[in-house]
C-alpha positions in Angstrom: 81.5 123.0 138.8 80.9 122.7 135.1 79.8 126.0 133.6 77.6 127.1 130.7 76.0 123.7 130.3 72.8 124.9 128.6 74.7 127.1 126.1 77.1 124.3 125.2 74.4 121.7 124.7 72.4 124.1 122.6 75.3 125.0 120.4 76.4 121.4 119.9 72.9 120.3 119.1 72.8 122.9 116.3 75.9 121.4 114.7 75.6 118.7 112.0 76.9 115.2 112.8 80.3 114.6 111.2 80.7 111.8 108.7 83.1 109.0 109.4 83.1 109.3 113.2 83.4 106.2 115.5 80.4 104.3 116.5 78.2 106.1 119.1 78.8 105.4 122.8 75.6 105.0 124.8 76.9 106.7 128.0 74.5 106.0 130.9 72.0 104.7 128.4 71.8 107.9 126.3 71.8 108.6 122.6 74.6 110.9 121.5 75.0 113.5 118.7 78.5 114.4 117.6 79.2 118.0 117.1 80.7 119.4 113.9 84.6 119.1 113.9 84.9 122.8 114.1 83.0 123.1 117.3 85.2 123.8 120.4 84.6 123.9 124.2 86.7 126.9 125.3 87.6 125.5 128.8 88.7 122.2 127.2 90.7 123.8 124.5 92.5 126.0 127.1 93.3 123.2 129.4 94.5 121.1 126.5 97.0 123.8 125.7 98.0 123.8 129.4 98.5 120.1 129.4 100.7 120.3 126.2 102.8 123.0 127.9 103.2 120.8 131.0 104.1 117.6 129.2 107.9 118.3 129.2 107.6 118.7 133.0 105.9 115.4 133.3 108.6 113.7 131.2 111.5 115.3 133.1 109.9 114.5 136.5 109.4 110.9 135.4 113.1 110.6 134.7 114.0 112.1 138.0 115.2 115.4 136.5 113.2 117.6 138.8 109.6 117.7 139.9 107.5 120.8 140.7 106.1 119.3 143.8 106.1 116.1 145.9 102.5 115.4 144.7 103.7 115.5 141.1 106.6 113.3 141.9 104.3 110.8 143.6 101.8 110.9 140.7 104.3 110.2 138.0 106.0 107.5 140.1 102.6 105.8 140.4 102.2 105.9 136.6 105.6 104.5 136.2 104.7 101.5 138.4 101.4 101.0 136.6 102.9 100.7 133.1 102.6 96.9 132.9 99.5 96.6 135.1 96.2 95.2 134.0 93.8 97.8 132.6 91.4 97.5 135.5 94.2 97.8 138.0 95.3 101.0 136.3 91.8 102.4 136.5 91.4 101.6 140.2 94.9 102.9 141.2 94.5 106.2 139.3 91.1 106.7 140.7 92.2 106.0 144.3 95.3 108.1 144.1 93.7 111.3 142.7 90.6 110.9 144.9 92.9 111.4 147.9 93.1 115.1 147.1 90.4 117.2 148.8 87.6 118.8 146.9 88.1 122.6 146.5 85.9 124.9 144.5 87.0 127.1 141.6 86.0 130.2 143.6 88.2 129.2 146.5 91.1 128.2 144.2 91.1 130.8 141.5 88.4 133.4 142.4 86.4 132.2 139.3 83.0 130.5 138.9 84.4 128.0 136.5 88.0 127.0 135.8 89.3 123.7 134.3 92.7 122.9 135.9 95.7 121.1 134.4 97.1 118.1 136.3 99.9 120.1 137.8 97.5 122.8 139.0 95.2 120.1 140.5 98.2 118.4 142.2 99.2 121.7 143.7 95.8 123.1 144.8 93.3 120.2 144.5 90.1 121.1 142.7 86.5 120.3 141.8 84.9 117.5 139.9 86.1 118.3 136.3 89.6 118.8 137.6 89.6 115.2 139.0 88.3 113.9 135.7 90.9 115.8 133.7 93.8 114.5 135.9 92.5 111.0 135.5 92.2 111.4 131.8 95.8 112.6 131.4 96.9 109.8 133.7 95.4 107.1 131.6 96.6 108.7 128.4 100.1 108.6 129.7 99.6 104.9 130.5 98.8 104.4 126.8 95.0 104.3 126.8 93.8 105.7 123.4 91.7 108.9 123.6 88.8 107.1 121.9 88.5 104.8 124.9 88.1 107.8 127.3 85.3 110.3 127.8 85.1 113.2 130.3 81.4 113.4 130.9 79.4 116.3 132.3 76.3 114.9 133.9 73.4 115.7 136.2 73.7 114.0 139.5 70.1 113.2 140.3 70.8 112.1 143.8 72.4 115.5 144.7 70.4 117.6 142.1 73.5 119.2 140.8 75.8 119.1 137.7 78.9 116.9 138.1 81.8 115.6 136.0 83.3 112.1 135.8 85.7 110.2 133.6 84.6 107.1 131.7 87.1 104.5 130.4 86.4 101.6 128.0 87.9 98.3 129.1 87.0 95.3 126.9 83.8 97.0 125.6 82.5 98.0 129.0 82.6 101.6 130.1 83.7 102.2 133.7 83.1 105.3 135.8 86.0 107.0 137.6 84.3 109.4 140.1 85.7 111.6 142.8 82.6 110.8 144.9 83.3 107.0 144.9 86.3 104.8 145.6 84.7 102.1 143.5 85.3 101.9 139.7 81.9 100.6 138.5 80.5 99.7 135.1 78.3 102.6 133.9 75.3 100.3 134.0 75.6 100.2 137.8 75.6 103.9 138.1 72.0 104.9 137.6 71.8 108.4 139.0 73.8 110.3 136.3 72.1 111.8 133.3 74.7 113.0 130.7 74.6 116.4 129.2 77.8 116.2 127.1 81.1 114.3 126.8 84.4 115.0 125.2 88.0 113.8 124.6 90.8 114.8 122.2 88.8 113.4 119.3 85.5 115.3 119.6 82.5 116.5 121.5 79.1 114.8 121.9 75.8 115.9 123.4 73.6 113.2 125.0 69.9 112.6 125.3 68.0 109.8 127.1 65.6 107.8 125.0 62.0 108.6 126.0 61.3 105.2 127.6 64.4 105.5 129.8 63.6 109.1 130.7 60.1 108.1 131.7 61.4 105.3 133.9 63.8 107.6 135.6 61.1 110.2 136.2 58.8 107.6 137.7 61.6 106.3 140.0 62.4 109.9 141.1 58.8 110.6 141.8 58.7 107.5 144.1 61.5 108.8 146.3 60.3 110.7 149.4 61.5 114.3 149.5 63.1 115.8 152.5 66.0 117.7 153.8 69.4 117.0 152.2 72.6 116.5 154.2 
């Protein structure tokens, strides 16, 4: 489960927007504030170092020179087959393949409350929501999708009343949601129950806030839903 949400949002909000950044992305209808270039998310920086260390393993396995596991072999073979596929076919195939792995908490896997796993760690042990999102991010980067067209987003799942993580990918100006809770790859406009806290990629880190009119509409809609036991 994503950790230290409130602290990260507060720290990033205190950073000044950086000049010359790309145009804002209205994830789930939000307004975004880019953090100062010097701001870092410790979990993301650590897992990026881990991904860099694993990259030679990905390359060797892709060439048939030895894979650390059958799951890694199957993952990289899938990416090899998807090289010439249409972008939406790539998104759907990556989402479906990685969603086959069972959800497993960080406490069960690592004895830690919050741990962001590399793809090889995820393929070996499965993982929780941000681990799915990271593995999908790396998959699409290996397929040639630019970092600027991808965002790992930490959101509040209003349906389950809990923090969650998803990957968003831009295809033709539409941002699509790759979610371990859904086999469907939907445009973000059709996913109305997520409120974003922050998002990130290799290029930066952004905090998000809903415009007051949208927040008011969501609050009215939530108030109209009967409360009761959750499954």
